[in-house]
C-alpha positions in Angstrom: 102.1 112.3 115.3 102.7 111.6 119.0 105.6 109.5 120.0 104.5 105.9 120.7 107.7 104.9 122.3 110.5 107.0 123.6 113.8 106.8 125.5 115.1 109.8 127.4 118.6 110.1 128.8 117.9 111.8 132.1 115.1 112.0 134.6 114.8 115.7 133.8 114.3 114.9 130.1 111.6 112.4 131.0 109.8 114.8 133.3 109.9 117.5 130.7 108.4 115.1 128.2 105.5 114.0 130.4 104.8 117.3 132.1 102.1 118.5 129.6 100.2 115.2 130.0 96.6 115.6 131.2 96.3 112.1 132.6 97.7 108.6 132.0 96.5 105.0 131.9 99.3 102.8 133.1 100.3 99.3 134.0 103.5 100.5 135.6 102.4 101.5 139.1 105.7 103.3 140.0 105.2 105.5 137.0 101.7 106.4 138.3 103.1 107.5 141.6 105.9 109.5 139.8 103.3 111.2 137.6 101.2 111.9 140.7 104.2 113.8 142.1 104.1 116.0 139.1 100.3 116.6 139.5 99.4 114.2 136.7 96.6 111.9 137.7 96.6 108.3 136.4 94.4 105.2 136.1 96.6 102.3 137.2 96.1 98.7 136.3 98.1 96.1 138.2 98.5 92.5 139.3 99.9 92.5 142.8 100.4 94.4 146.1 102.2 97.3 144.3 98.6 98.5 143.6 98.5 99.6 147.2 101.2 102.1 146.5 99.0 103.8 143.9 95.9 103.5 146.0 97.7 105.2 148.9 98.0 108.4 146.9 94.3 108.2 145.8 94.7 107.1 142.2 92.0 104.9 140.7 93.4 101.3 140.6 92.1 98.2 139.0 93.2 94.6 139.2 94.0 93.5 135.6 91.6 90.5 135.7 88.7 92.6 137.0 89.0 95.6 134.7 87.2 96.2 131.4 87.5 98.9 128.7 84.3 100.4 130.1 85.7 100.7 133.6 88.9 102.3 132.3 87.0 104.8 130.1 84.7 105.7 133.1 87.7 106.3 135.3 89.4 108.4 132.6 86.2 110.4 132.1 86.1 111.1 135.8 89.7 112.2 135.9 89.1 114.5 132.8 86.1 116.2 134.5 88.1 117.0 137.7 91.6 117.3 136.2 92.4 120.7 137.7 91.2 119.8 141.2 92.9 116.3 141.1 96.2 117.9 140.0 96.0 120.4 142.9 95.2 117.5 145.3 98.2 115.5 144.1 100.6 118.5 144.3 99.3 119.3 147.8 99.9 115.7 148.8 103.4 115.9 147.5 104.1 119.1 149.5 102.6 117.7 152.7 104.5 114.4 152.3 107.8 116.3 151.8 107.1 118.4 154.9 106.4 115.3 157.0 109.6 113.6 155.8 111.6 116.7 156.4 110.2 117.0 160.0 111.0 113.3 160.6 114.5 113.6 159.3 115.4 117.0 160.7 117.2 115.7 163.8 119.6 113.8 161.6 120.0 116.3 158.8 120.9 119.3 160.9 120.1 123.0 160.3 121.7 123.1 156.8 119.0 120.9 155.1 115.8 122.4 156.3 
């Protein structure tokens, strides 16, 4: 039986626990962005401007008062169909974002951190 609730001691334990996840449906938008960084697509349901954070990485986002079970299921079906491509897109976005930040910060980090 899958664990319905869990508590991990470290970030590493948490990421090891979620890594095999195919996709997620979340109302915690920060978790959606964290999972995106692992290449795990999510459907995010929110109530405020934090939804913009999930939208900025291209995740499907719904305002809680406007969403229905049918809309969520349709978004999940879409993610399931294109899971491999979406995971690759999210991982490429993570890599390009890291490269951009590294280039921006390079003058202050020095040669030892590139």
